N, C-alpha and C positions, 0 to 999 in steps of 0.2 A: 504493500500500500504506500502511495506517495504521501508523505507527511507535509512537505512544503513545496510550493511552486514559486520559483524565483523568476520574476518578470523584469527584464532589463531592456530599457529603451535606448536606441543608438541613433545618433545623428552626427556624422562627421567627427568621430572620436578616435581616429586611427592611431594617434600617438599615445592613447591611454588604454587601448583595448587589451594588449598583452597582459598588463598587470591586473586589469579588471577581470578578464576571463580566467586567468590563472587562480585568482583568489576564490573563484567559484568551483571550478572543476577539480581543484585540489582539496575540497572539503572531505572530511573523513567519513561522512555518512553517505549512504547510497540511496536511501528512500526519498530522493528529491528529484525535481526536474528543473531544468534551466531553460527558460523561454526568452530568446533574444528577438527583439523586434527592431529590424533595421528600417528606420523611418525616412527612407528616401535619401540616404547618404550619397554625397557626390564625390567623396574621397574613396580611399581603398578600404574603408571599414568592413564592408561585406566580405571582401576577399580574405582579409585578415581573420575575421570571425570564422569563416568556413575552414580555414587552415588550422586554426587553433582547436576546433571542436569536432573535426571530422571523425574521430575515433571514439567519441563519447556518446553512448546510447541515451544518456539522460538529457541530451540537448535537443531543443526544437528551435528552428529559425524561421521567422516570418519576415518576408521582404515586401515592403509596400511603398507607395509614393508618400511624400512628406505630408503629414496631417497634424503634427504637433504631438507633444509628449503624452497628453491625456488620452487621445484617441489611440496612440500606440499602446499605452497601458491597457486600454480596453480590449484591443485586439489580442494582446497577450493573455489577458484574463479569460477570454472566450475559450481558449484551448487548454487552460490550466485544469489539472486533475487533483491537485494537492488538497489536503484537508485545510491547510492555511496558505495564504498568498502573501508574498513579500515583494514590494515594488522598489527597485533600486535604479541608480543612474550609472551610465557606462564610463564616466570619467572618475569614478570612485572605486572602492574595493571593500571586501569583507575583511574584518580586522585580523582574524586568524583562522586556521584550518579546522577548528573545532566549534566554530560559532553555530553552525546549523545543527550539529549533534546536541549542543547544549540547549538550543531552542526546542528541539524535538523532545528532550527529556522534560522540559517544562510543560510542553503540551501533553505528554503522556500522563504526567502526575497531576496537573492542575486543570486542564481543559478550559483555559480562559477564552473569551471571545476575541481578545486583543492582547498582544504583548507590547509593552513600551520599554525600550532599552535606552542606552546612552550611545553617543557617537564620539569619534575623535576627529577634530579639525586638524588637518595637516597643512601647516604653513611652511614657508621656505626655511625658517630657522628653528622651528620647534613644532611639536604635536601637543594639542590641548584637548583634554576630555571635556565634552560639552554637556551642560545640563539641558536636557530636552524638555523637561517641565521646568519652566523658569522659577528660580527661587526655591526649588525643592531638591533636597538630597534624597535620591530614590532609595527606598528600602525594598528588599526583595519580598514581595507579598502580593497576594491576589486580593483585589478590592472590588466592591460593587461599582458599577460605572458612575454612580453619583459622586465618587471621589474626584472625577474629572470636571464636574459641573462648574467649579469656580477656578479651575487651573488655567494658567496661560502656558501654552506649549508651542513648540515649533511646528509650523504647518506641514513641513516636509514629511514624506512617507518613509524615508530611509531608516527610521528607527522604530517603525510600527509594523507589526505582523498581524494580519486580520484573518479570522475564520472565513473561509471562502463562501460558505452558504449565506453569509450576511451581506455580501457584496452584490450589487445589481447594476444593470446598465445605467440607471438614472444617477448613480454616484459619479459618473464620469462626465463632467460638464465640458463642453467644447470650447475651452478657453486655453490660452497659453501663458497666463499669469495668475497665480494664486489658485490654480485649479486643484492643487494638492490640499490646500486649506479647505476648500469645499468638500473634497472627497473625505478628508479626515473627519470633519464634523458629521457628514452624512452617514458614514459607516459607524462611527462611535455612537451616534444617536440610536442605532439598532443593537448595540452591544448591551449585555447585562453585566459583564465583568471585564476587568482589565488586570493584567499581571505586570507589575513594575519590576524591571530587571536592571540592577545598578551597574552592570558591566557594559563596556563598549563593544558593540557588535559590528561597527561600520566605520570606515575611514573616509571622510569628505575631503576631496582635493581642493584646497583653497590656496594653492601655490600660485605665484605670479604667472606661470605659464598657462594657467587655466582661467585667468581673470582678464576681462576686457575693460577698456576705458569706460568709465561712468559717463563721460560726456557724449561718447558716440552711441550709447545705448538707451538714452532717455527716449521713451515712447509715451507721449501723453495719452494716447488712446488706451494703452495698456494700464496706465495709472488710473484713468477714469473707470475702466472696466473692473479693475481690482476693487475699487470702492463699491461699485454696483454689485459685485459678487458678495462682498461683505454684508451689504444690506440684505441680499437674498439669504445669506446664512443666518442673519439675525432674525429674519421673519420665519424661517423654516424650522429652526432648532431651538425652541424656547427653553428647554431644560438647561441648555448651556449658556443662558443669557449673560451671566457674570463673566464666564470665560470669553465669550465673543466680544463683550465690551472691552475687555482687556486687550484682545487681539486687535480690535479696531483702533484703540488708543495707541498701542505700540506701533502699529503700521503708520498711523498719522505722524507720530513723533519720529519714526525712522525716516519718513519722507521729508520732514522738516530738516532733519540733520543732513539728508542727501542734498537738499537745496543749497546748502553752504559749500558743497563740493563741486558744483556745476558752474558752467560759464553763465554770464549775466542773462543771456536770452533764455537759456533752458531753465535757469532758476526762476525767472519771471513766469514762465509757463507752468512750472510745477506749483509755485506759490498761488497762482490763480486757481488751480484745482483745489488746493488745500484750504483756501479762503472759503470755498463753497462747501467743504466738508467739515469745517471746524464746529458747526452747530450740532453735528451728529456724534461728536466725540465727547466722551465723559472723562472729566479730570478729577474724579472723586479721590479723596485721600486713600492711599493703600491700593489703588487700582494697578499702578505701576510702582514698584518698590525700589528698583536699582537706582544708584546715584546717577548713573548716566541719563536715565529717563527723567529723573527728578530735575536735573539741570535743564534739560530741554523744555520741560513743562514750565519751569520758572521763567524762562526767556522766550516762550513761544510767541508772544506778541511782537517781540523784536524780530524773531525769525520770519514772521509773516509779513514784515515790511521789507521791501526789496532793498532799500538803502541800508538799513541796519543788518540785513541779511548779508550784504556785501562786506560790511565791516567785520562781521563774525567770520566770514570766509577768509578775509585777509589775515585776521588774527590766527585762525587755525593754520593757514599756510605758513605764517611766520613761526608758530610754535613747532610745526612739523620740520621746517628748515633748521631750526635750532637743535631739535632732537637729532637730526641726521648729522649735523656738524659735530655734536658731542659724541655720537656713536663712532664717527670716523676717527675722532681724536683718540677715543678709547680703543681703537683697533677693531671694532666690530664691523663686519663687511656688509651686513644686510639689516634693514629695519623694516618691519611690517607696519603699514599705516593702519591705525585703528581709531574708529570713532563710535 
């Protein structure tokens, strides 16, 4: 019996595929299947994938025209036979060769509707274990799903494993931004239990080679669609009302912070959208607790003014430049920009 179906979506990831695929096919457990969905790659991703997996009977490959990550996930899900389904990205990797065996042991013993684990962010100069439920140090335990009703968690799917029978076609919205957030709430809304696993099961590639320029990637339509999708999540999943308010607020504050990293024209476009959204955001005490978000909340009225937004941007650039100079003086070769 297949315990877990791994669905990996691929679009032009040729330089990451060898590490990604190896982390899967070298897993110690055999009762799994690996479903790779090539979403219209124009590089050599498909050839590399075929060569790496040609002798592994656990592998299925779907080749389709480019339709976006969520439709690719949906196509992979349609052919999945596992008791549980795990969606991952092709530029990342599983953290070690025993991850899937450990997850299967949890499944056999506890039968949760969802497993929520930790991830490792891989930067150029270090690896950092990430808290996927913000502000919560996970304890290995099975909880009723109500445990998640007031939690702020990362929307990505790479640290969540869901029981396949709870997933339906309606969970896969045809969007290319924040689609994983909708999927998470939609499936969690059907769960009765969740198992929190404090160990890291997945490595997210956040190295410079996998990052694109912020300025060249701003898409105001995607930003607007993201907030429309958040409104849809708010209206559809009322039990998670506190959690969704936190998600909305965090997203808004992240975009405020982003506006200070963009050029003047793009910052102005983003701030225009945020001005329209600010009435929908809740700034109640305790909704966002980290010092980073507290600082942005305090200065949010300045951030929303394009002139003071530029001043903050210049200040941040100056601080970053000073940090780089200090690091070079100390003989450190690389510095990762963080905000």
